[in-house]
C-alpha positions as CSV (number, residue, x, y, z in Angstrom):
1,X,-5.7,-138.8,-206.9
2,X,-8.0,-136.7,-204.8
3,X,-9.5,-133.8,-206.8
4,X,-8.5,-130.4,-205.4
5,X,-10.7,-127.3,-205.5
6,X,-8.9,-124.0,-206.3
7,X,-8.8,-121.5,-203.3
8,X,-7.6,-118.2,-202.1
9,X,-6.2,-117.4,-198.6
10,X,-6.4,-114.8,-195.9
11,X,-4.3,-114.6,-192.8
12,X,-4.2,-112.6,-189.5
13,X,-0.5,-111.7,-190.1
14,X,2.7,-112.7,-192.0
15,X,6.4,-112.4,-191.7
16,X,8.5,-110.7,-194.4
17,X,8.4,-112.5,-197.7
18,X,6.6,-115.6,-196.4
19,X,3.1,-114.6,-197.7
20,X,-0.1,-116.5,-197.6
21,X,-0.4,-116.3,-201.4
22,X,2.3,-118.9,-201.7
23,X,0.2,-121.6,-200.0
24,X,-1.4,-122.6,-203.2
25,X,2.0,-122.9,-205.1
26,X,3.7,-126.3,-204.9
27,X,7.3,-125.9,-205.8
28,X,10.6,-126.6,-204.1
29,X,11.3,-122.8,-204.1
30,X,8.1,-121.9,-202.4
31,X,8.6,-120.5,-198.9
32,X,4.9,-120.7,-197.7
33,X,3.3,-118.6,-195.0
34,X,5.0,-117.8,-191.7
35,X,3.6,-115.9,-188.7
36,X,5.3,-112.8,-187.4
37,X,8.0,-113.1,-184.7
38,X,6.4,-113.2,-181.2
39,X,2.9,-112.8,-182.7
40,X,-0.3,-113.0,-180.7
41,X,-1.9,-116.5,-180.8
42,X,-4.0,-118.0,-182.2
43,X,-3.1,-117.0,-185.8
44,X,-5.9,-117.4,-188.3
45,X,-5.6,-118.9,-191.8
46,X,-8.7,-118.9,-193.9
47,X,-9.0,-120.6,-197.2
48,X,-11.9,-119.6,-199.5
49,X,-12.8,-122.4,-201.9
50,X,-13.8,-121.5,-205.5
51,X,-17.2,-123.0,-204.9
52,X,-19.2,-124.8,-202.2
53,X,-17.6,-128.3,-202.0
54,X,-18.0,-131.7,-200.4
55,X,-14.9,-131.9,-198.2
56,X,-13.7,-135.4,-197.4
57,X,-10.0,-135.1,-196.7
58,X,-7.5,-132.5,-195.5
59,X,-3.8,-133.0,-195.4
60,X,-1.6,-130.7,-193.3
61,X,2.2,-130.8,-193.8
62,X,3.9,-129.1,-190.8
63,X,7.3,-127.4,-190.9
64,X,10.1,-129.3,-189.3
65,X,10.8,-126.8,-186.6
66,X,8.1,-124.0,-186.7
67,X,5.3,-126.2,-185.5
68,X,2.0,-125.2,-183.9
69,X,1.1,-127.1,-180.8
70,X,-2.5,-127.3,-181.8
71,X,-4.4,-126.5,-185.0
72,X,-8.2,-126.0,-184.7
73,X,-10.2,-126.7,-187.9
74,X,-13.5,-125.1,-188.9
75,X,-15.6,-125.3,-192.1
76,X,-17.7,-122.3,-193.1
77,X,-20.6,-121.5,-195.4
78,X,-20.9,-118.0,-196.7
79,X,-21.2,-115.8,-199.8
80,X,-18.4,-116.0,-202.4
81,X,-18.2,-112.2,-202.5
82,X,-17.6,-110.9,-199.0
83,X,-16.9,-107.4,-197.7
84,X,-13.4,-107.8,-196.1
85,X,-13.4,-104.1,-195.1
86,X,-16.0,-104.9,-192.5
87,X,-14.1,-105.3,-189.2
88,X,-15.8,-108.6,-188.1
89,X,-16.3,-110.0,-191.6
90,X,-15.4,-113.6,-190.8
91,X,-17.9,-113.7,-187.9
92,X,-20.7,-111.7,-189.5
93,X,-20.7,-113.1,-193.0
94,X,-19.6,-116.7,-192.6
95,X,-21.3,-119.4,-190.5
96,X,-18.6,-121.5,-189.0
97,X,-18.7,-125.0,-187.6
98,X,-15.8,-126.4,-185.6
99,X,-14.7,-129.8,-186.9
100,X,-12.1,-130.6,-184.3
101,X,-8.4,-130.0,-183.7
102,X,-5.0,-131.6,-184.1
103,X,-2.2,-131.7,-181.5
104,X,1.2,-131.7,-183.3
105,X,4.4,-133.4,-182.1
106,X,7.3,-131.1,-181.2
107,X,9.5,-133.1,-183.5
108,X,12.4,-133.1,-181.0
109,X,13.0,-136.9,-181.6
110,X,14.0,-136.2,-185.2
111,X,16.1,-133.2,-184.2
112,X,13.8,-131.0,-186.4
113,X,14.9,-132.7,-189.6
114,X,11.6,-134.2,-190.9
115,X,8.1,-132.8,-191.5
116,X,4.9,-134.3,-190.2
117,X,2.1,-135.0,-192.7
118,X,-1.2,-135.3,-190.9
119,X,-4.4,-136.5,-192.7
120,X,-7.8,-135.6,-191.5
121,X,-10.8,-137.4,-192.8
122,X,-14.0,-135.5,-192.6
123,X,-17.4,-135.4,-194.2
124,X,-18.8,-131.8,-194.6
125,X,-19.8,-129.1,-197.1
126,X,-18.6,-125.6,-197.3
127,X,-16.8,-123.0,-199.2
128,X,-14.4,-121.8,-196.4
129,X,-11.9,-123.6,-194.2
130,X,-10.4,-121.9,-191.2
131,X,-7.4,-123.0,-189.3
132,X,-6.5,-121.5,-185.9
133,X,-2.8,-122.0,-185.4
134,X,-2.0,-122.0,-181.7
135,X,1.3,-121.2,-180.0
136,X,4.3,-123.0,-181.5
137,X,6.7,-125.4,-180.0
138,X,9.8,-123.3,-179.0
139,X,13.1,-125.0,-179.9
140,X,16.6,-124.0,-181.0
141,X,15.4,-123.4,-184.6
142,X,12.2,-121.5,-183.5
143,X,13.4,-119.0,-180.9
144,X,10.8,-116.4,-182.0
145,X,7.8,-118.7,-181.4
146,X,6.6,-118.7,-185.0
147,X,4.4,-121.1,-186.9
148,X,4.7,-121.9,-190.6
149,X,2.2,-123.2,-193.1
């Protein structure tokens, strides 16, 4: 098994009871994070790792219907204690490097019944990961153009 580093999350928005704090809880009853209805894109999801880490592998499990068209991935280096009251804290206090992006399938072929697990192999160091979730695939189960993590 690949060792995991504990982390905390911060998002640009969330919908009702689907909060970013549940992203680190792995149970069948966990709802995860969901963007607001008709939100502005891209939505930002930032993970703060407990310590500076060598990052080799990221796995992203998409929702079966509320799927981003594209997810941009960044690694960041910055202080562990940041001032989140500062308006531009993620630009001013963290040095970001773009690692790349993923284009996700609209899942129409499975009639939105299966989830897509995507593995990304990288070789970098940092204590932050940022994901920009771009506009979602609209379908009969995603009429409000939401994304889910």
